[in-house]
Each structure stands twice: as structure tokens, then as C-alpha cells.
C-alpha positions as CSV (number, residue, x, y, z in Angstrom):
1,M,16.7,38.4,-10.7
2,L,13.4,38.9,-8.9
3,L,10.7,36.4,-9.7
4,P,7.0,37.1,-9.4
5,P,5.4,35.3,-6.4
6,L,3.3,33.0,-8.6
7,A,6.4,31.7,-10.5
8,A,8.3,31.2,-7.2
9,W,5.5,29.0,-5.8
10,A,4.5,27.1,-9.0
11,Q,3.7,23.4,-8.5
12,T,3.5,20.4,-10.7
13,T,0.5,18.2,-10.2
14,I,0.2,14.7,-11.7
15,R,-3.2,12.9,-11.5
16,G,-3.8,9.4,-12.8
17,E,-5.2,5.9,-12.2
18,V,-3.6,2.6,-11.6
19,R,-5.3,-0.5,-12.8
20,E,-4.7,-4.3,-13.0
21,G,-2.8,-5.0,-16.2
22,E,-3.1,-8.8,-16.4
23,G,-5.2,-11.8,-15.5
24,P,-9.0,-12.1,-15.0
25,Q,-9.2,-8.8,-13.1
26,V,-7.6,-6.8,-16.0
27,G,-8.7,-3.1,-15.9
28,T,-9.8,-3.3,-12.2
29,P,-8.7,-0.2,-10.2
30,L,-5.8,-1.0,-7.7
31,A,-6.3,0.7,-4.3
32,G,-3.3,1.2,-2.1
33,A,-0.7,1.4,-4.9
34,L,2.3,3.6,-4.0
35,I,3.3,6.2,-6.5
36,S,6.6,8.0,-6.2
37,S,8.8,10.4,-8.2
38,P,12.6,10.3,-8.0
39,Q,12.7,14.0,-9.0
40,T,10.7,15.2,-6.0
41,N,10.9,12.5,-3.3
42,H,7.2,12.8,-2.9
43,V,4.8,9.9,-2.7
44,A,1.1,9.3,-3.1
45,T,-1.2,6.3,-2.6
46,T,-4.1,5.4,-4.8
47,D,-7.6,5.6,-3.3
48,S,-10.4,2.9,-3.6
49,T,-11.0,3.9,-7.2
50,G,-7.3,3.5,-8.2
51,R,-6.8,7.3,-8.5
52,F,-3.9,9.4,-7.2
53,E,-2.6,12.9,-7.2
54,L,1.1,13.7,-6.8
55,R,2.3,17.3,-6.3
56,G,5.8,18.8,-6.3
57,R,7.6,22.0,-6.9
58,E,10.0,20.4,-9.3
59,P,9.0,19.1,-12.8
60,I,7.8,15.5,-12.5
61,T,8.8,13.4,-15.6
62,T,9.1,9.9,-14.1
63,L,6.8,7.9,-11.8
64,T,7.4,4.6,-10.1
65,V,4.3,2.5,-9.3
66,N,4.4,-0.2,-6.6
67,H,1.7,-2.5,-5.4
68,L,1.8,-5.7,-3.2
69,G,1.9,-8.7,-5.5
70,H,2.9,-6.8,-8.6
71,Q,6.3,-5.9,-10.1
72,A,7.3,-2.3,-9.6
73,Q,7.2,-0.3,-12.9
74,T,8.7,3.0,-13.8
75,Y,7.0,5.3,-16.3
76,G,8.5,8.3,-18.1
77,W,6.6,10.6,-20.4
78,V,6.4,13.8,-22.4
79,R,2.6,14.0,-22.4
80,P,0.0,13.1,-19.8
81,I,-0.8,9.4,-19.1
82,R,-4.4,8.5,-18.5
83,F,-3.7,5.4,-16.4
84,C,-0.9,2.8,-15.6
85,A,-1.6,-0.9,-15.8
86,L,0.5,-3.1,-13.5
87,R,1.5,-6.7,-14.3
């Protein structure tokens, strides 16, 4: 089967925000959080506003979020997530 060039090079892009989930700083953006996807082996880091962008050629359905001083959390979804809050 021959695929059109666009389908052969399709990418999945996930964009989101990571914020503090507990304590007096709840809702504060977390800069420097590491976002990874086991499906793609790709990683991204949040910027100073807590935002990230993760790209891969494979579908991304699970994200793991790590940040120093917080417990790593894994998120799976069917629909887009606006932001992740770490505890």
C-alpha cells in the first residue's frame, strides 16, 4: 500500500500546562517540569509559564510529569487536558 506523503509524516502534538496542585502556591505554574510519553520516548520541559509542547509520530495517550520536590504522576486521556496539577 502506498501512503500519501502527508499521512506518512503525520505528527501528534500535545500542548499543556503544569501547575502546583497543593499548598499555599496552588495554581502557580511549575517551570522545569519534565514531561515524557512512554509511547514515543520523547520528553519536553515546561517553560517559565509552566507550558510545554510534546511531539511524536506515534499517538500519545499517556504522559508522565516529574518535578523536583513533587511525586511523579501519570495521566492518560481520551480528550485534551488543559493542565496537570502536581502534588
